N, C-alpha and C positions, 0 to 999 in steps of 0.2 A: 532597865526592864529587858528590851531587844536583845542584847547578848545574852542574858541570863538565858531568856527562851530558847536562845540559839543552842545555848553549851550544853544547859539541862538536857535537852533534845538528842544532841548530839550524845551524850555522857550515857545517859537512859538507855537509847539503843544500842551503847556501847558494852555498857556493863551486861545487860542480860542476854545476848552473845558470846559473849565472854562467859557467862554464868554456864548458859544452858549446855554449849559448845564440851566442855568438860565430861558433862552427864550423856549429851547422844551420842559422841563416838564410840566409846564403848560398847551401845546399846547396839550400833549398827554394827561393829567388830563380833559378840555376839550373833545379830542377825546373818552374819555373815553376808553383807548390803558392799560389799564391794567393789572397785570399778574393774572391768573389763577393758583393754589396752588392747587395741586397733591394730595387728601385723602392719600393716602397711604404714604405720606411724613411724615417728623417730627410734630407732633402737635404746636411745636410753629412759624412752619410756618406759619399758616392759618391766623395771624395776618398782613400776610406779602400783603395777597388778594388786589388787586387793586391798588397796586405801580405802578406807569408809568413804561411798558417795551417799550422796542426798542431804547432806547437809543441810543444803536448801529450805528445807523446813527451817531451821533456826533461823534462817534471816528472815525468811515470812512470818513464825510468831514472834522474832522480835520487832519488825515494823509493826504488826496486826498491835501487841501491845505499846506500845512506843507510842501510836501514831492515835489511838483509844485515848488511851489517859493525857495526853496532849490535848486532845479537841474537846475532852470533858472537863477539862482544868480549863482550857479558858475561853470555850464558846459549847455551842450544840455540835454535836457532827453535822456536817453538810453534805449537800448533794455530792458536792468531789467529793469528800471522803470517800461516800458509798462508792461515788465507780474508780474512784484510785485504788481500792482494796475490793472489789469486786474484779478489776482485771490481773491484780497481785496475784489471788489465790486462784483466783479461776485459771488463769497461766499456772500457775503455781502445782495444782492440780493438772492438770496434762502433762506436764513435766514431771511430776512424782507419778501418772501411771509408766512413762516412757521408761525411767528410770527404774518405776519396779518389773516390767517385764525383762527388761536388760540384765537388772542383778538376781531377781528371785526364780523367774521362769528362764532366765538363760538363753533370750532373745534377744543377741546381740546387738539386732536393728532396734529394741523396743517397738513403740508405734510404727506402723508404715504413716508413710507421707501423707498420703490420705486421710488416716483418722488424725494423725498430729492438726493438720493443716482446718478440719472439719471443726475439730476442736477449738481452734485459735477463731475461727468465725462464727461459730458460734456465739465464745462468749464476747465477739468483736458486734456483732449486730443488738445481742441483749443490751452490749453499752450503748450505742446508737438509738435504741429504743426510749434510752432514759434520759440521755443525752436533748434528743429532743423535745421529749415533755416535755420537759424543763428551763426548754427557748434556750440552749446555749446556742453562743453565736457560729454557724458556717461560715463565716466571713474568712479569709484566707492571706494573711499580709504579707506585706515583701519585707527582708528586713534591714536595715538602715533605711528604707524610704517610707511614704508617706503612701503610698499604693496597697490597694487590697481589693479583692475582690470576692462576693457572694458565691459560692459553688451549691444552697439550697441542700437539695434532698441529693444532688450527687454527692455533698459532700461525703457520703458512707461509705464511698469506690475509698475516696482518700483514708478516712477512719481507718479502713479495714487492713488499707494498705501500710497505714503507720504501725499498727497493734501485729500485724502478721509479720511482715517488713522487719520489724524493730525487735521483735522478742525472736526471731530468726539469727538476724545481724548477731546479737548480742550473744544468742549460744554459742555461735562461730568462733565467736572470740574468749570463750571459756577452754582453752586449750594445752593453759601455761599454772605451774603454781601461783595462787595469787594475782593472775593477768588480769581478769575481771573484777575481780573483788576493787581491786585498784585503781580501774577505769571505771567503772561504776561510779567508786565512791567520788571520784572529780565529776562525772557528768551531772549526777545527780547536787553534790555544791553548787554547780555553776546555776542550775534550775532552780535551787534553793535563795538564792540572791537575784535572780528573776523574776519570781514569783511576790518575795517577801518586797521588791522594787515596786510590785502592781499593786500592792497589798490585797493579794493571795492569799495569808496567812496560813488558812487551810492547805493548801499545796505546799507551799514553803516547809510547811511543819512536819509535812506525809516526805518531804525530799530528805530530811533534816536527817529524819530515825532512818531513812537508809542510808542514809552516811554514817550514819553511826553501828547501824548493823552488822555495814558489809565491811566495817574497818575492824569490829569486833571478832567478824569472821575472819579477817586475813591473818589476827590473831594466829590462827591454829589453822592457813590455808596458803600463808608463805612458803617456800621453801626451806625444805622439804615439807610438803605439804602430811599433815595428818587428818586430812580431810575434805573429799572434792565438794562445789554445794553441786552439783549433776546438774539435769536440764529442770528440776525442781526450781532451783535457785535462778539459774542462767533464763529459763524461760518468764520467771516471774520478772524478774528485772529488766529484760528486756519490754518488756509487755506495759510496764510502770511506769518505764523513762518513754516512752509514745503517749503514754495516757497526761502524763504530766504536761506536754508538749504542747497536746491537746487544747487542755485547759487553760493553759495559759496564753492561747494562740499564738507558739512561738513553733507552727510545724515547720516550716522549710529551717527555720535555724537548728531544729533538731540535726539536723546533716551536719553541721557544723559542730555542733556543744559533741554531739558522738560520730565526731571524725574515724575514730580509730575504729570503732563499730562499723560505718562506712567502710572503711578500707579495707578489711578481714571479706569484709562480704564480696565486693567487687575483685577481691584476688583470685577469690574460688570461681567466680562466673567467667572472669579473662581467663582462670588455669579450665577449667569447663571448653567455655569456646574453641578455645585455640586447642587444646588436643583433639577433639570433635573434627573440626575442619582445616587443621595442618599436620596433624598425629606429633605435634612438640607442644612441650612446656615452658612457660614462660618462668615459672618461678620453682623454685626445685620439689618444693611441696607445699602447699596451700592446707589452711588458713595462712596467710601473711607471715604470723607470728614462728611456723615451723620450718619457712624457708630460710628464715635466721638461724636458726636452730642448725638448720643440714650445711649451709656455709663456715659454719664455726664458732657460732657464739654463745656462749654461756646459758642457761635458760636466765638466772637472774639478771645476766646482759639487757636478752630482750624485753624482759618485765619491764625495769626499771625505764630502758628509750621507751617502753608504749607508755607508760601512765608519763613520761614525759610529754609527750606528743601528744597524749591528750588534755596534760596541762593547756600548751598555747593552743590548741582547738578550743578548752574550754574558754579561754582568756579570750581569744577573738570574739566568741558567741556574745562573750558579756561585754567586751568594745562596741562591736555592731549593734545589738539592743539598746545599750542604756545611753553610750558617748556618741550616737553617730546621729 
């Protein structure tokens, strides 16, 4: 029974994405919702200019449909499902507005950093209000140990940091064909295992729905990509994975399971600090995946390597939580 639920959830998410994408991609082309490529980026990326973006709408729709169908089939939708969909759709809307401004209004930077941050914080605060009203735990545990500590009302600081930081870290990873789709499928797969191990079946179902949805999207997003997910998808996925970590009380373990996202973010931080303080760059280009492109790796080699690293991080995370 368990195996059937897992396979059916992944398969449903996969099929919905695969069926929606061929309808949505031509629609994006007709609307001329094409990706703008930064001049300062790798030169090889200029040929990607005009590729339809905002494909994250397909991912979000697939996650929404799959999660609700499975939730109604096996139980009534819980508060956990409400919170997961609130963040996924909310952050997706912020990303959609960012993409819309870029591709339709031709403002290459989209929303300003303050506007994007304000939207993310607002959703995080709504999340926290519901979270507290339903008496969710504010205890944070140390992975692999029995130690924990209760943050009480200070938990909102951690929650906002995780949601905003997580969404932006995942967003930074979305720079190569199939990179984010693959790494996010791996990370959500790990959290699905851990949520099921905790008997948090609604959270597990949601995570499996994400796995299926992004794998279905990967069919069209793998190199050479026919569509990009844009900030619509990357911000939604980033907020969603942070929410899963919060609901499973694996806040700290997110740093390990989402290790690829952490490394990508650190590469940007290190690059900025180094350049501003010494005038020198540590990496050829940041985020990290661009560094390897510049030194001569093919795009596909970078993506597969990062997927492999993501698998290692996911395995370490599961080992720490389940067997240590």
